[in-house]
PAZAMI-760255 format. One record per residue (C-alpha): y, x, z; residue number from 0; residue in one letter. Coordinates in nm, 3 decimals. Example, Ala and Ser with C-alpha at 12.3 -4.5 7.8 and 13.67 -1.06 7.14 Angstrom:
BEGIN
-0.450, 1.230, 0.780, 0, A
-0.106, 1.367, 0.714, 1, S
***
This chain:
BEGIN
0.107, 1.634, 1.102, 0, X
-0.193, 1.454, 1.177, 1, X
-0.450, 1.360, 0.916, 2, X
-0.692, 1.126, 0.857, 3, X
-1.014, 1.008, 0.658, 4, X
-0.899, 0.842, 0.336, 5, X
-1.085, 0.556, 0.408, 6, X
-1.464, 0.665, 0.383, 7, X
-1.433, 0.931, 0.206, 8, X
-1.424, 1.306, 0.332, 9, X
-1.097, 1.411, 0.239, 10, X
-0.812, 1.420, 0.504, 11, X
-0.459, 1.325, 0.382, 12, X
-0.118, 1.308, 0.596, 13, X
-0.033, 0.994, 0.784, 14, X
0.279, 1.017, 0.616, 15, X
0.232, 1.037, 0.219, 16, X
0.497, 1.051, -0.071, 17, X
0.585, 0.784, -0.310, 18, X
0.664, 0.871, -0.593, 19, X
0.825, 0.590, -0.795, 20, X
1.175, 0.675, -0.777, 21, X
1.090, 1.032, -0.964, 22, X
1.202, 1.031, -1.325, 23, X
1.426, 0.766, -1.286, 24, X
1.667, 0.796, -1.008, 25, X
1.547, 1.173, -0.875, 26, X
1.524, 1.427, -1.151, 27, X
1.282, 1.696, -1.203, 28, X
1.493, 1.983, -0.978, 29, X
1.536, 1.706, -0.712, 30, X
1.152, 1.630, -0.711, 31, X
1.056, 2.013, -0.707, 32, X
1.291, 2.012, -0.382, 33, X
1.128, 1.728, -0.199, 34, X
0.723, 1.772, -0.288, 35, X
0.793, 2.146, -0.159, 36, X
0.963, 2.029, 0.190, 37, X
0.687, 1.785, 0.214, 38, X
0.429, 2.041, 0.184, 39, X
0.605, 2.222, 0.443, 40, X
0.640, 1.948, 0.640, 41, X
0.270, 1.959, 0.633, 42, X
0.253, 1.652, 0.407, 43, X
-0.029, 1.668, 0.149, 44, X
-0.038, 1.312, 0.018, 45, X
0.134, 1.221, -0.323, 46, X
0.136, 0.884, -0.461, 47, X
0.245, 0.783, -0.819, 48, X
0.110, 0.628, -1.123, 49, X
0.126, 0.626, -1.520, 50, X
0.418, 0.396, -1.554, 51, X
0.649, 0.523, -1.298, 52, X
0.972, 0.678, -1.420, 53, X
1.197, 0.636, -1.707, 54, X
1.065, 0.678, -2.007, 55, X
0.675, 0.594, -1.864, 56, X
0.493, 0.885, -1.752, 57, X
0.821, 1.092, -1.594, 58, X
0.694, 1.077, -1.255, 59, X
0.342, 1.235, -1.299, 60, X
0.498, 1.500, -1.528, 61, X
0.768, 1.621, -1.252, 62, X
0.523, 1.599, -0.971, 63, X
0.277, 1.791, -1.207, 64, X
0.593, 2.072, -1.262, 65, X
0.677, 2.070, -0.925, 66, X
0.308, 2.123, -0.778, 67, X
0.241, 2.408, -1.000, 68, X
0.096, 2.698, -0.814, 69, X
0.041, 2.466, -0.498, 70, X
-0.236, 2.219, -0.654, 71, X
-0.496, 2.334, -0.380, 72, X
-0.265, 2.188, -0.112, 73, X
-0.225, 1.832, -0.265, 74, X
-0.407, 1.514, -0.269, 75, X
-0.266, 1.370, -0.575, 76, X
-0.328, 1.014, -0.608, 77, X
-0.260, 0.792, -0.953, 78, X
-0.260, 0.488, -1.103, 79, X
-0.410, 0.300, -1.443, 80, X
-0.359, -0.081, -1.588, 81, X
-0.018, -0.138, -1.665, 82, X
0.177, -0.096, -2.003, 83, X
0.186, 0.230, -2.134, 84, X
0.289, 0.151, -2.522, 85, X
0.291, -0.101, -2.783, 86, X
-0.075, -0.142, -2.899, 87, X
-0.337, -0.417, -2.834, 88, X
-0.525, -0.158, -2.609, 89, X
-0.213, 0.024, -2.403, 90, X
-0.287, -0.185, -2.152, 91, X
-0.559, -0.323, -1.867, 92, X
-0.819, -0.184, -1.686, 93, X
-1.062, -0.156, -2.019, 94, X
-1.304, 0.137, -2.032, 95, X
-1.099, 0.210, -2.354, 96, X
-0.800, 0.193, -2.175, 97, X
-0.915, 0.408, -1.869, 98, X
-1.043, 0.683, -2.052, 99, X
-0.739, 0.733, -2.255, 100, X
-0.498, 0.689, -2.015, 101, X
-0.656, 0.940, -1.734, 102, X
-0.683, 1.198, -1.989, 103, X
-0.308, 1.153, -2.024, 104, X
-0.205, 1.154, -1.675, 105, X
-0.421, 1.485, -1.628, 106, X
-0.187, 1.673, -1.896, 107, X
0.103, 1.507, -1.761, 108, X
-0.026, 1.592, -1.399, 109, X
-0.103, 1.982, -1.529, 110, X
-0.455, 1.958, -1.363, 111, X
-0.819, 1.950, -1.454, 112, X
-0.877, 1.639, -1.207, 113, X
-0.709, 1.359, -0.977, 114, X
-0.794, 1.325, -0.632, 115, X
-0.736, 0.941, -0.591, 116, X
-0.750, 0.727, -0.922, 117, X
-0.655, 0.380, -0.869, 118, X
-0.681, 0.030, -1.065, 119, X
-0.281, -0.093, -1.049, 120, X
-0.374, -0.463, -1.053, 121, X
-0.686, -0.666, -1.133, 122, X
-0.754, -0.739, -1.449, 123, X
-0.920, -1.100, -1.526, 124, X
-0.984, -1.005, -1.891, 125, X
-1.207, -0.693, -1.844, 126, X
-1.547, -0.764, -1.677, 127, X
-1.562, -0.584, -1.298, 128, X
-1.861, -0.413, -1.446, 129, X
-1.671, -0.226, -1.711, 130, X
-1.442, -0.124, -1.493, 131, X
-1.605, 0.004, -1.241, 132, X
-1.874, 0.175, -1.445, 133, X
-1.556, 0.355, -1.647, 134, X
-1.420, 0.455, -1.313, 135, X
-1.774, 0.604, -1.209, 136, X
-1.786, 0.803, -1.547, 137, X
-1.483, 0.983, -1.442, 138, X
-1.597, 1.085, -1.122, 139, X
-1.937, 1.195, -1.259, 140, X
-1.734, 1.384, -1.513, 141, X
-1.511, 1.595, -1.253, 142, X
-1.182, 1.443, -1.388, 143, X
-1.154, 1.187, -1.101, 144, X
-1.288, 1.266, -0.737, 145, X
-1.242, 0.955, -0.573, 146, X
-1.107, 0.592, -0.676, 147, X
-0.912, 0.329, -0.537, 148, X
-0.758, -0.012, -0.592, 149, X
-0.409, -0.153, -0.589, 150, X
-0.271, -0.539, -0.526, 151, X
-0.654, -0.655, -0.513, 152, X
-0.718, -0.962, -0.264, 153, X
-1.017, -0.924, -0.104, 154, X
-1.272, -1.077, -0.285, 155, X
-1.166, -0.897, -0.571, 156, X
-1.213, -0.589, -0.354, 157, X
-1.551, -0.720, -0.245, 158, X
-1.687, -0.783, -0.561, 159, X
-1.621, -0.472, -0.762, 160, X
-1.747, -0.247, -0.444, 161, X
-2.065, -0.491, -0.389, 162, X
-2.102, -0.448, -0.789, 163, X
-2.089, -0.059, -0.775, 164, X
-2.349, -0.031, -0.455, 165, X
-2.557, -0.278, -0.592, 166, X
-2.519, -0.036, -0.935, 167, X
-2.513, 0.322, -0.795, 168, X
-2.153, 0.372, -0.908, 169, X
-1.878, 0.479, -0.708, 170, X
-1.716, 0.202, -0.497, 171, X
-1.362, 0.234, -0.414, 172, X
-1.255, 0.431, -0.121, 173, X
-0.882, 0.274, -0.069, 174, X
-0.661, -0.024, -0.144, 175, X
-0.268, -0.061, -0.187, 176, X
-0.127, -0.360, -0.024, 177, X
0.152, -0.508, 0.078, 178, X
0.163, -0.489, 0.421, 179, X
0.463, -0.407, 0.713, 180, X
0.578, -0.617, 1.042, 181, X
0.758, -0.866, 0.816, 182, X
0.475, -0.924, 0.573, 183, X
0.134, -0.962, 0.732, 184, X
-0.076, -1.220, 0.521, 185, X
-0.295, -0.877, 0.465, 186, X
-0.479, -0.967, 0.815, 187, X
-0.609, -1.324, 0.691, 188, X
-0.877, -1.142, 0.505, 189, X
-0.797, -0.811, 0.324, 190, X
-0.740, -0.614, 0.662, 191, X
-1.072, -0.746, 0.830, 192, X
-1.265, -0.659, 0.515, 193, X
-1.155, -0.312, 0.499, 194, X
-1.242, -0.259, 0.844, 195, X
-1.620, -0.410, 0.781, 196, X
-1.632, -0.199, 0.476, 197, X
-1.463, 0.101, 0.581, 198, X
-1.213, 0.098, 0.329, 199, X
-0.852, 0.274, 0.399, 200, X
-0.521, 0.059, 0.359, 201, X
-0.252, 0.228, 0.195, 202, X
0.065, -0.009, 0.258, 203, X
0.347, -0.027, -0.007, 204, X
0.655, -0.157, 0.094, 205, X
0.634, -0.031, 0.440, 206, X
0.982, -0.078, 0.539, 207, X
0.989, -0.425, 0.365, 208, X
1.260, -0.272, 0.108, 209, X
1.480, -0.099, 0.369, 210, X
1.479, -0.433, 0.603, 211, X
1.312, -0.257, 0.861, 212, X
1.552, 0.031, 0.858, 213, X
1.809, -0.131, 1.050, 214, X
2.050, -0.128, 0.755, 215, X
2.113, -0.475, 0.740, 216, X
2.323, -0.644, 0.972, 217, X
2.377, -1.033, 1.060, 218, X
2.665, -1.183, 0.894, 219, X
2.761, -0.868, 0.697, 220, X
2.741, -0.792, 0.353, 221, X
2.486, -0.561, 0.237, 222, X
2.545, -0.198, 0.213, 223, X
2.647, -0.111, -0.163, 224, X
2.426, 0.058, -0.329, 225, X
2.110, -0.050, -0.133, 226, X
1.875, -0.287, -0.245, 227, X
2.019, -0.598, -0.050, 228, X
2.302, -0.595, -0.285, 229, X
2.022, -0.677, -0.610, 230, X
1.675, -0.711, -0.485, 231, X
1.575, -1.051, -0.451, 232, X
1.287, -0.928, -0.253, 233, X
1.547, -0.815, -0.018, 234, X
1.828, -1.058, -0.073, 235, X
1.579, -1.388, 0.014, 236, X
1.445, -1.209, 0.335, 237, X
1.807, -1.205, 0.444, 238, X
1.805, -1.521, 0.658, 239, X
1.857, -1.579, 0.994, 240, X
1.489, -1.605, 1.062, 241, X
1.435, -1.228, 0.977, 242, X
1.717, -1.123, 1.180, 243, X
1.588, -1.287, 1.507, 244, X
1.286, -1.097, 1.473, 245, X
1.436, -0.739, 1.342, 246, X
1.717, -0.803, 1.624, 247, X
1.442, -0.823, 1.872, 248, X
1.265, -0.530, 1.700, 249, X
1.530, -0.315, 1.690, 250, X
1.583, -0.379, 2.108, 251, X
1.237, -0.334, 2.159, 252, X
1.289, 0.072, 2.010, 253, X
1.596, 0.136, 2.141, 254, X
1.453, 0.086, 2.461, 255, X
1.181, 0.330, 2.408, 256, X
1.427, 0.595, 2.285, 257, X
1.356, 0.545, 1.911, 258, X
1.461, 0.388, 1.563, 259, X
1.329, 0.059, 1.406, 260, X
1.249, 0.268, 1.134, 261, X
1.034, 0.449, 1.398, 262, X
0.900, 0.124, 1.510, 263, X
0.756, 0.033, 1.125, 264, X
0.596, 0.341, 1.039, 265, X
0.389, 0.397, 1.409, 266, X
0.326, -0.001, 1.392, 267, X
0.162, 0.017, 1.089, 268, X
-0.010, 0.363, 1.160, 269, X
-0.162, 0.199, 1.491, 270, X
-0.351, -0.073, 1.301, 271, X
-0.711, -0.067, 1.217, 272, X
-0.839, 0.120, 0.836, 273, X
-0.472, 0.274, 0.759, 274, X
-0.466, 0.640, 0.680, 275, X
-0.186, 0.702, 0.534, 276, X
0.178, 0.548, 0.521, 277, X
0.368, 0.610, 0.170, 278, X
0.702, 0.659, 0.214, 279, X
0.976, 0.665, -0.078, 280, X
1.204, 0.978, -0.076, 281, X
1.448, 1.062, -0.302, 282, X
1.594, 1.432, -0.089, 283, X
1.424, 1.656, 0.137, 284, X
1.627, 1.565, 0.421, 285, X
1.456, 1.189, 0.371, 286, X
1.144, 1.398, 0.324, 287, X
1.161, 1.578, 0.663, 288, X
1.321, 1.243, 0.847, 289, X
1.006, 1.076, 0.766, 290, X
0.739, 1.339, 0.861, 291, X
0.875, 1.250, 1.257, 292, X
0.791, 0.889, 1.244, 293, X
0.405, 0.941, 1.297, 294, X
0.510, 1.105, 1.634, 295, X
0.566, 0.821, 1.805, 296, X
0.212, 0.643, 1.922, 297, X
0.206, 0.283, 2.068, 298, X
0.052, 0.248, 2.391, 299, X
-0.169, -0.084, 2.426, 300, X
0.062, -0.255, 2.595, 301, X
0.349, -0.122, 2.337, 302, X
0.177, -0.296, 2.055, 303, X
0.126, -0.609, 2.274, 304, X
0.479, -0.640, 2.300, 305, X
0.519, -0.619, 1.934, 306, X
0.309, -0.854, 1.876, 307, X
0.464, -1.140, 2.059, 308, X
0.825, -1.030, 1.861, 309, X
0.637, -1.071, 1.581, 310, X
***
């Protein structure tokens, strides 16, 4: 397994991470333990969850904490705060009030005394950025959080937050999560250039475009039973001839080099600047082992140029 720095942070994470959004829902407690222990065996050390993941909310964190008990020192745990966790007016948002309350609950659920990467799940326009950033800085100084990150921030929101923190001598965001894959490249307009300049790590979500880049969908045929193509508007709205033209070309490119479209999706992202890790969802140990192999294909400059021409 290859490891990279988490943006400008000194901590190193596996280039393939585990997305935990299905834990506590599709994957039960025993299943989570099997998945995470296989991940550790494969050299994967980066696990990304959020306090709203699972049914009920918090179940993903609880199952991750239980699964990693006794293995905590081998893991880099990332979680998030921002979305609604209760019915009260302060059970949501990026205020100091909510952040300080939510972090204590996450620490209890994760059975740990610190969170390695604590992320603001989305921008909160109702709260001054200085309040959010000062609260996060306090958590780092208290030792409850080691690094901080953002998620779903625009380039200006990320730049504003970090510039403010730099001026005040507070902790700055070292990562941001954004929607980024071979079929979704809006991040390249402003966010990617800023992150490259500021040395902020980009953690792509939807790296497989909801399954479109796994090769499971075929033009003119119904979506496989149980796949997102049967219920997800994100996928259904993209099952167009234009999308299939790209998918067919990309699949042929990968096939000609002895790889799959899935391989190409991960290898392409890991060839882009500022990306320390691709967070991949997994519901079984075998999926973990399969994902761990995706980092083995190192795209050459000629191959990157070839892919660019297909996009």
